[in-house]
VOKE-17626 format. One line per 3 residues: number of its first residue (from 0); for each residue x, z, y of N, C-alpha, C. Coordinates in pm, whole numbers, always signed. Layout:
% residues N
NUM = X:Z:Y:X:Z:Y:X:Z:Y | ...
//
This chain:
% residues 82
0 = -2750:-499:-3809:-2769:-612:-3722:-2682:-594:-3598 | -2600:-693:-3568:-2503:-680:-3460:-2550:-739:-3328 | -2657:-812:-3325:-2710:-867:-3200:-2618:-969:-3138
3 = -2574:-944:-3013:-2493:-1044:-2943:-2354:-1064:-3004 | -2310:-972:-3088:-2177:-986:-3148:-2171:-1106:-3242 | -2286:-1150:-3291:-2288:-1267:-3377:-2255:-1392:-3297
6 = -2303:-1400:-3175:-2286:-1519:-3092:-2161:-1512:-3006 | -2137:-1397:-2943:-2028:-1382:-2846:-1916:-1298:-2906 | -1792:-1328:-2873:-1682:-1245:-2921:-1684:-1106:-2855
9 = -1619:-1011:-2922:-1619:-873:-2873:-1556:-860:-2735 | -1451:-935:-2707:-1385:-923:-2577:-1478:-968:-2465 | -1561:-1068:-2492:-1654:-1116:-2390:-1767:-1017:-2367
12 = -1823:-961:-2474:-1931:-863:-2457:-1880:-735:-2392 | -1757:-695:-2422:-1699:-578:-2355:-1684:-603:-2205 | -1633:-721:-2170:-1613:-754:-2030:-1747:-762:-1956
15 = -1848:-820:-2019:-1980:-826:-1956:-2040:-687:-1939 | -2022:-600:-2036:-2074:-464:-2025:-2007:-385:-1913 | -1875:-393:-1906:-1804:-323:-1799:-1836:-382:-1663
18 = -1854:-514:-1657:-1891:-578:-1531:-2028:-530:-1485 | -2122:-519:-1577:-2255:-469:-1543:-2249:-325:-1494 | -2171:-243:-1560:-2158:-103:-1520:-2092:-91:-1382
21 = -1984:-164:-1360:-1914:-156:-1231:-1996:-219:-1119 | -2078:-319:-1151:-2157:-383:-1045:-2261:-287:-987 | -2301:-187:-1064:-2398:-91:-1012:-2341:-11:-895
24 = -2222:+47:-913:-2167:+125:-803:-2112:+37:-692 | -2063:-83:-727:-2015:-174:-623:-2129:-220:-533 | -2242:-255:-593:-2358:-298:-515:-2412:-183:-431
27 = -2405:-62:-483:-2450:+54:-407:-2366:+74:-282 | -2235:+64:-297:-2146:+81:-181:-2166:-31:-80 | -2176:-155:-128:-2197:-267:-36:-2332:-254:+33
30 = -2434:-210:-39:-2565:-189:+21:-2565:-78:+126 | -2491:+29:+99:-2481:+137:+198:-2410:+91:+324 | -2305:+12:+307:-2233:-41:+425:-2323:-134:+505
33 = -2396:-222:+435:-2488:-312:+505:-2598:-233:+575 | -2647:-129:+509:-2750:-45:+571:-2700:+26:+695 | -2576:+73:+691:-2519:+139:+809:-2502:+40:+924
36 = -2457:-81:+892:-2442:-183:+997:-2577:-214:+1060 | -2679:-231:+976:-2812:-261:+1029:-2873:-143:+1104 | -2838:-21:+1063:-2891:+97:+1131:-2829:+114:+1270
39 = -2701:+79:+1284:-2636:+91:+1414:-2685:-15:+1512 | -2731:-128:+1459:-2781:-237:+1544:-2929:-256:+1520 | -3008:-156:+1551:-3153:-162:+1524:-3221:-272:+1604
42 = -3177:-296:+1727:-3240:-397:+1810:-3175:-535:+1792 | -3099:-553:+1685:-3035:-681:+1662:-3136:-791:+1635 | -3094:-912:+1666:-3185:-1024:+1643:-3197:-1052:+1493
45 = -3303:-1117:+1452:-3325:-1142:+1309:-3214:-1224:+1243 | -3152:-1314:+1319:-3046:-1394:+1258:-2925:-1307:+1223 | -2898:-1202:+1300:-2789:-1110:+1266:-2822:-1032:+1140
48 = -2946:-982:+1129:-2986:-910:+1009:-2981:-999:+886 | -3023:-1123:+903:-3018:-1220:+793:-2873:-1244:+751 | -2783:-1258:+848:-2642:-1282:+819:-2580:-1164:+745
51 = -2613:-1043:+786:-2563:-924:+717:-2614:-920:+573 | -2740:-954:+553:-2796:-957:+418:-2731:-1062:+329 | -2710:-1181:+383:-2646:-1289:+306:-2503:-1253:+271
54 = -2429:-1199:+368:-2290:-1161:+343:-2283:-1052:+238 | -2374:-955:+244:-2371:-848:+145:-2406:-899:+5 | -2499:-995:-5:-2530:-1051:-137:-2413:-1129:-194
57 = -2345:-1206:-110:-2227:-1278:-158:-2114:-1182:-193 | -2103:-1071:-121:-2001:-971:-153:-2029:-907:-288 | -2155:-883:-320:-2191:-828:-451:-2157:-928:-560
60 = -2190:-1054:-539:-2157:-1157:-636:-2006:-1171:-654 | -1932:-1172:-543:-1787:-1186:-551:-1723:-1066:-622 | -1772:-947:-594:-1715:-830:-660:-1743:-832:-810
63 = -1859:-882:-850:-1888:-892:-993:-1799:-996:-1061 | -1777:-1108:-995:-1690:-1211:-1053:-1547:-1160:-1065 | -1498:-1092:-963:-1362:-1038:-968:-1350:-931:-1077
66 = -1451:-847:-1089:-1450:-744:-1192:-1448:-807:-1331 | -1529:-910:-1353:-1529:-977:-1482:-1393:-1039:-1510 | -1333:-1101:-1409:-1201:-1162:-1425:-1096:-1057:-1463
69 = -1103:-940:-1403:-1006:-835:-1433:-1031:-770:-1569 | -1157:-764:-1612:-1190:-698:-1738:-1175:-788:-1860 | -1195:-919:-1843:-1195:-1009:-1958:-1053:-1037:-2003
72 = -1027:-1008:-2127:-897:-1036:-2188:-923:-1109:-2319 | -914:-1243:-2314:-948:-1319:-2434:-852:-1291:-2549 | -903:-1311:-2667:-823:-1291:-2787:-724:-1406:-2798
75 = -599:-1372:-2813:-496:-1474:-2825:-465:-1496:-2973 | -479:-1618:-3015:-455:-1654:-3153:-310:-1696:-3168 | -240:-1631:-3256:-99:-1664:-3279:-88:-1750:-3406
78 = -24:-1863:-3391:-2:-1948:-3507:+132:-1914:-3570 | +131:-1899:-3699:+256:-1866:-3770:+301:-1989:-3847 | +431:-2010:-3848:+488:-2121:-3923:+495:-2085:-4071
81 = +466:-2180:-4154:+468:-2154:-4298:+603:-2188:-4355
//
């Protein structure tokens, strides 16, 4: 039983797998940076903390989209003349 290979092509499942793997360390780094920013500004107002959180979530999303774009290589079908 092949599972998702029946529905999705191999290149797409490979790209999704690598994107998931890379998103783990990318989100960790972005989270550490956001945590350091929030730690340095402990007395910051709530709107600043909210802004840092929103920016870090969008950065995680953007890094995942860019990673998927770089990893996905669709299968190119070549037509041959008869």
